[in-house]
N, C-alpha and C positions, 0 to 999 in steps of 0.2 A: 914431773920428767914431762917434755914436748915432744911430741907426735909429729915425725914429721912424713908428711904423705904426697907421696906422687903426684906427676899431675894428671894420670886418668882418674887416680878418686875424689882428685877435687872437680874434676869434674864432672865426675857422676854424685858425689855431694848433690853439688849446684843442680844437678837434676834435680836427684830426688826432692831438694826445698820446693822448688815449684809440682811437684807432682800433690796431687792431696788423694791417692791411695797407691796401693801395689800395685807396682811393674815389672812387667818379666826381667831379665835380662839381654834377650831378644828385642823388646820394647825401647830398653833404655839402648839399643845397638843402632836401632835406627832414630830414638832423636836425636842422638848423638851424631850422630850422620847430616840428619835431619843441621844441623845447629853447624855445621864445619866443623866440628870437634870428631874426627874418624878417626874410630880406636879400630882393632882387632874383636873378635864376641871372645874367641880367650885369656885377651886382656881386659873387658868387660867384667868376666866370671872370677879372673884372678881378685884384680882390684874390687867387688864382689864380694870377694869369699875374706879378705883383710879389714877391710870396714866393719865387717861382720865380727871378725873374731875381736878387732879392738872396741865392737857394743857401739859402731856408731851406723849400723844398717840393720835389719830384722827381717828373718823371713820367714814368706808363713806357706806352707805348699800346700797347695786345693787338691779334692780330691780326686782330681786326674792327673796329679803328682806335676802341676805346672807350680813354681815354686815363683812369690809375685815379695820382692825388695822396695821399702819404703825404712825412711831412716825412722830411728831406735829413740820415740821421740814419750811414744807412752804402747800402754799393755792395751792388745788388740784382744778379742772376745766375738765368736761369731758361730752362730746357726748354719749350716753350706748343707743346700741340696744334694743327695746325692743323683738325682733322678738329669736335674736342668743345673744343676751348679750357684742357683740363686744361692748369694751370702748375707745375712743379715746382720749387723752390725746388736752385738749387746752392750747395754750401755755401763753398767753396773759390774762390780770387780768383784765373786766373793772370795775371790782363791788371795787377796791383798796380803791378809792377816798369817796365811800359811807359810805367805813367800820372808815376811818378817821373820815369822819362826827358824827355816829354813837356813836363810842369811846366818842369824845368829849360832843355831848349833852345829851349822857346819863349816862356817868360816864361809863361807861361800859368795863371793862379790854376784847377786844376780842384777842382768843389765835390763833385760827386760823375759815377761814372756808372753805365751800366746791359750788359749781356751777356746777350743773350736768344736764341740757338737753338731756331730754327721746324722743326717735319716730322710724325712722327705717332709716337703713344703703343702703347708694347705691346700695349693693349686695341682701337685702333681700326687696327695692324696686322693681329692675328687676326684684328676682323670686315675688314675688306678681303680678308684674305684666302679665308677661308669663303665671300664673294661668289660 
């Protein structure tokens, strides 16, 4: 079955292919405007939601509530500091076996997963200890 995408969805996918890290919907809106491919902010959100449900785009919500979007190419794992917002990528994945088991047991197609640990980075711990 071939998926038919809107022009807005295609523009967003093409933009996400050029971005190396997650980007907010507002930043997508601004970047498309800078590329003379303007669309309304509501259209950006609707297109991102459709692409997410299709498994093409993944979303990561930061501790401050901001949602970052990128192409669903790989699983993402991070250590995120609640104080300064620093986000440290973790390269190994401790849950791939669990993902395989869940897909098999529940007949559930998993597009991607995220794993995020929240706490304080070294600098924020040192600053807190100094207070």
